[in-house]
C-alpha positions, 0 to 999 in steps of 0.5 A: 499499499502506497500512502501520503501522510502529512501534519499541519497542525503546527508551526512545522509542516511534516510530509511523507510517503511510504509504501507500507512500513517503507519510507519512500520520501519525507520532509519537515519544514519549519520556516514561517510560511502559511501552510495553505502556500507550502503544503500542495507544492511539498506533496508535489516535490516529493511525488516527483522525486521518486517518480510517483503519480497521484493515482499510484496512492492508496491512502491518505493519512493525516494528522486530525488535531488537535492544533492550529484551527487554521492548520487543521483546516487546511490539513483536513481540507486538503486530505478530503479533497485528495482522498475524494478525487483519488478515490481512496482511503482516508484516515485520521492520527492525533497530532499529539501522538505524531509528536511522540518518539518511538521507544520511550518508556514510562508516561510520555506527555506530548504537549502543543502550546495553547496560549495563556499557560494552556496546553493541548496534551495527552498521556501515552505509555508507548503509543496507547492513550492511558488518559483522555486528550485534551485542552488543559491548563498546564499546571493540571497536566503536571498534577495529573503526571505527578503520581508516575515515576517516570515521565517524559515531556515532548513536543512544544515544551521550551515554555514549560521547562521551568514549570516542569523543573520545579514541580516534576524534577525528575521528569525529562522533556525534549522538543520534538516536531511532528513526524508524518513517517510516524503518522503514515505508519499508525494510519496503515494500521487503522480502518478508513474514516467516512469521508463525509463525516471527517472533521478535525479534532480541535478539543476546544471550541473555536473562540467565535463559538465560545463567544456566541454561546455566552449569549446562546443557550447551547442546543443539539444544533451546532454553532456552525449550523445555526450560523 
């Protein structure tokens, strides 16, 4: 199976092409450009380098969130368009799990900076989720991790190093970038998603929706549909 995997959920852009477990091509960019301008040119470049045509692909695997609202919309819209046009499978993988390096022991906590000392965070043992991902104050993440003997924080950790050292002096931490290769290998094992129903996993309402709900009673009808 040949698959294209990509992640635009953060400042970094990661794209990979695999045949089953074997990596054919990959690139990760951290330049400050809008992913809407760089995603498709990067995909085209990698495809050309390995003489692959769009019709050769069997599956699209995308980081479905959490992360940047704009980045997630770009990734999911691109993934759905490609899957629909090529009539191939679409699979979504957690953006947080994409930050977790292989072979780390103990509790691994991938985090993405959500501003105002809040984060998107997951709690993993290997690739297995042991507590639900969510949008948390970083203090709560520390409290949840404190009972574990071995803890490693990964992802966008630079802004939180001082707090980690102060509250969990035995914990380790490492800044990591999204890994489209891992996204692809994880997506290889998953069942395809429903193309029609596939949406980003924001884990938090967009600011406009939160403001709207201050003056409206929440019902079973979504904010988007009401608009």
